[in-house]
Structures are given as C-alpha cells and as structure tokens.
C-alpha positions as CSV (number, residue, x, y, z in Angstrom):
1,M,-13.5,13.7,11.4
2,T,-10.5,11.5,11.0
3,R,-12.2,7.9,11.2
4,V,-9.6,4.8,12.5
5,E,-10.5,1.4,10.9
6,V,-9.1,-1.6,12.2
7,V,-9.8,-4.5,9.9
8,V,-9.7,-7.7,12.0
9,A,-11.2,-11.3,11.3
10,T,-12.4,-14.1,13.7
11,G,-9.8,-16.0,15.5
12,C,-7.2,-13.6,14.8
13,H,-5.0,-13.7,17.9
14,L,-3.4,-10.3,17.1
15,C,-6.8,-8.6,16.3
16,P,-7.4,-7.8,20.2
17,P,-4.3,-6.1,21.0
18,A,-4.6,-3.8,17.8
19,L,-8.4,-2.8,18.5
20,E,-7.0,-2.0,22.2
21,A,-4.4,0.0,20.7
22,A,-6.2,1.5,18.3
23,R,-8.7,2.6,21.3
24,A,-6.2,3.7,23.8
25,A,-5.2,6.1,20.8
26,C,-8.6,7.3,20.2
27,V,-9.1,8.4,23.8
28,G,-10.2,11.9,24.4
29,R,-10.1,12.9,20.3
30,A,-12.8,13.3,18.2
31,V,-12.8,10.2,15.7
32,D,-14.8,8.1,14.1
33,F,-14.0,4.4,15.4
34,V,-15.1,1.6,12.9
35,V,-14.1,-2.0,13.4
36,V,-14.5,-4.0,9.6
37,D,-14.9,-7.3,10.1
38,I,-13.2,-9.2,7.2
39,D,-15.5,-12.6,7.3
40,G,-17.6,-13.2,4.6
41,D,-16.7,-10.7,2.5
42,V,-14.8,-11.9,-0.5
43,E,-12.8,-8.3,-1.7
44,L,-12.2,-7.7,2.5
45,E,-10.5,-11.1,2.2
46,R,-8.5,-11.1,-0.5
47,R,-7.1,-7.4,0.4
48,Y,-6.2,-8.1,3.8
49,R,-6.5,-11.4,4.9
50,E,-2.6,-11.7,5.4
51,L,-2.2,-8.7,7.0
52,I,-4.9,-8.9,9.7
53,P,-5.0,-6.5,12.2
54,V,-4.9,-3.5,9.8
55,V,-5.2,-0.2,11.6
56,L,-6.1,2.8,8.9
57,V,-6.3,6.3,9.9
58,D,-8.6,8.0,7.3
59,G,-7.8,5.7,4.9
60,V,-4.1,5.4,5.4
61,E,-2.3,2.2,6.4
62,V,-0.4,3.1,9.7
63,G,0.5,-0.6,10.7
64,H,-0.3,-4.1,10.7
65,F,0.3,-7.0,12.7
66,S,1.7,-6.3,15.5
67,V,0.1,-2.3,15.8
68,E,1.2,-0.3,18.4
69,Q,-0.4,2.9,19.8
70,S,2.5,5.3,19.5
71,A,2.2,4.7,15.8
72,I,-1.6,5.3,15.7
73,E,-1.4,7.9,17.5
74,K,1.4,9.8,15.2
75,A,-1.4,9.1,12.5
76,L,-4.1,10.8,14.5
77,D,-1.5,13.9,15.4
78,S,-0.7,14.5,12.0
79,T,-4.1,14.4,10.9
80,R,-4.4,17.9,13.0
81,S,-1.6,19.9,10.9
C-alpha cells in the first residue's frame, strides 16, 4: 500500500493547508495516510524543522513549505505505474 506522510509541527501556519492538500489528494485512493509530528523528537527536528510541512509519498519528498495537491496527486499516480 502506498504511504503518504505529512511532517508537521505545532504552531506551523503552513501545516494545515498541506494536510488539507494531502488529504484531498488521497480521497478515493488506497493509501496509508500518516501525520508525523516532529515536536519533541530530536532527529526529526534536525531533519525537518527548516522544511515543514513536508509531504512524502513512499518515502520520497514531493513537496515542502507550500505543498500543492496536484504535486501529491502526480506522485500518487506514478506509484500505480
């Protein structure tokens, strides 16, 4: 199953729109949708803090900061090929 991860943090004003775009892109698709909160995790903070929100499809980054639904859909479509 395709995995869609949205990496977020408390207080991030860009995170809610990225979550909305990712959820919308996943509608009608068989995906494992996961929200990853970096708060309190030193390794995740180091890796993602400067980029949040980050959207990954099967571990591959498809966008960060301002994430477009169309970019997520394109990545999801390519996993079916």
